[in-house]
C-alpha positions in Angstrom: 84.8 63.6 157.2 88.1 65.5 156.7 88.0 64.5 153.0 84.6 66.2 152.5 85.9 69.5 153.9 88.9 69.4 151.6 86.6 68.9 148.6 84.3 71.7 149.7 87.3 74.1 149.9 88.5 72.9 146.5 85.1 73.5 144.9 84.9 76.9 146.6 88.3 77.7 145.0 87.1 76.5 141.6 84.0 78.6 141.9 86.0 81.7 142.9 88.3 81.3 139.9 85.3 80.9 137.5 83.5 83.9 139.0 86.7 86.0 138.8 87.0 85.3 135.1 83.4 86.5 134.6 84.1 89.6 136.6 87.3 90.4 134.7 85.4 90.2 131.4 82.4 92.2 132.7 84.7 95.1 133.8 87.0 95.1 130.8 86.1 92.9 127.7 89.6 93.5 126.3 91.3 91.8 129.3 90.7 88.3 127.9 94.2 87.1 128.8 93.5 87.4 132.6 90.2 85.7 132.3 91.9 82.9 130.3 94.5 82.6 133.0 91.8 82.2 135.7 89.9 79.6 133.6 93.1 77.7 132.9 94.0 77.7 136.6 90.5 76.4 137.5 90.8 73.6 135.0 94.3 72.5 136.2 93.2 72.5 139.8 90.1 70.4 139.0 92.2 68.0 137.0 94.9 67.7 139.7 92.4 67.0 142.5 90.3 64.8 140.2 87.1 66.7 140.7 84.1 66.5 138.5 82.9 69.9 137.3 79.3 70.7 136.5 78.5 70.4 132.8 77.2 73.9 132.7 80.7 75.1 133.7 82.5 72.9 131.3 80.3 74.0 128.4 81.3 77.6 128.9 85.1 77.0 128.8 87.0 76.4 125.6 88.8 73.0 125.6 91.6 74.4 123.4 92.7 77.7 125.0 90.7 77.8 128.3 88.8 81.0 127.2 85.6 81.8 128.9 83.0 81.3 126.1 80.5 84.2 126.1 78.5 84.5 122.9 79.2 87.7 121.0 82.3 88.5 123.0 84.7 85.5 123.0 82.7 83.0 120.8 80.2 82.8 118.1 77.1 80.7 118.6 75.1 79.4 115.6 72.1 77.2 115.2 72.5 74.5 112.5 70.3 71.7 111.2 71.7 68.4 110.1 69.6 65.3 109.2 66.5 66.6 110.9 68.3 67.5 114.2 69.0 71.0 115.5 72.5 71.7 116.8 74.1 74.7 118.6 77.7 75.3 117.3 80.0 77.3 119.5 83.3 78.6 117.9 86.0 80.2 120.1 87.2 83.4 118.6 90.7 83.0 120.2 91.6 79.5 118.9 88.8 78.8 116.4 87.9 75.5 118.1 84.2 74.6 117.7 81.9 72.4 119.7 78.4 71.1 118.8 75.6 70.6 121.3 72.3 68.8 120.4 69.2 70.9 120.8 66.8 68.3 122.2 64.4 69.6 124.8 63.7 66.1 126.0 67.4 65.3 126.6 68.4 64.9 130.2 72.0 64.8 131.3 73.0 61.5 132.9 74.1 63.3 136.1 70.5 64.7 136.4 68.8 61.3 136.2 67.5 59.8 139.5 69.5 56.6 139.1 72.8 58.6 138.9 72.2 59.9 142.4 73.8 57.8 145.1 71.0 58.6 147.6 68.3 57.2 145.4 69.8 53.9 144.8 67.9 51.5 147.1 69.4 48.3 145.7 72.9 49.1 147.0 74.1 46.6 149.5 77.2 47.0 151.7 80.2 45.4 150.2 80.7 41.8 151.4 84.1 41.0 153.0 86.4 39.0 150.8 87.4 35.5 151.9 90.8 35.5 153.6 93.5 34.3 151.3 96.3 34.3 153.9 95.7 30.7 155.0 93.4 29.0 152.5 91.4 26.1 153.7 92.0 22.9 151.7 89.0 22.1 149.6 88.3 18.6 151.1 88.1 20.2 154.6 85.8 23.0 153.4 83.5 20.3 151.9 83.4 18.3 155.1 82.4 21.4 157.1 79.6 22.3 154.7 78.0 18.8 155.0 76.1 17.9 158.2 77.4 15.0 160.2 75.8 11.7 159.3 74.4 9.4 161.9 76.3 6.3 160.6 79.1 6.8 163.2 76.8 5.6 166.1 
């Protein structure tokens, strides 16, 4: 139970840093260095505590310089076609790193699928205890225990 509270507090801290970066850019679009510092801190905290961040958050952060990616302000966003597929290409204006995202309305992220949710998995069984290896039973004794006693001893 104590582990859940720790994770909740960590996620609250990550959320605060992400929102602070948005607020800094909303108040002063020129103050991108402070927003980048908040995003970099959010990323290092999540990495240090080994926390999975939501894909919508990860897609709005540059993997190169930790800038908050806001189309028209800190990144450019273009639509491209390649081999019959439509892609969104985001390019960070700070470090020029680009990322592509497939524009497929039917695509569902794995984390949003029902089988990815722990609560919906009905075929999960509690883990079986492992056999004790401290004092292994000799194989000939284990076989005798498994077979029923015969009536030839009478």
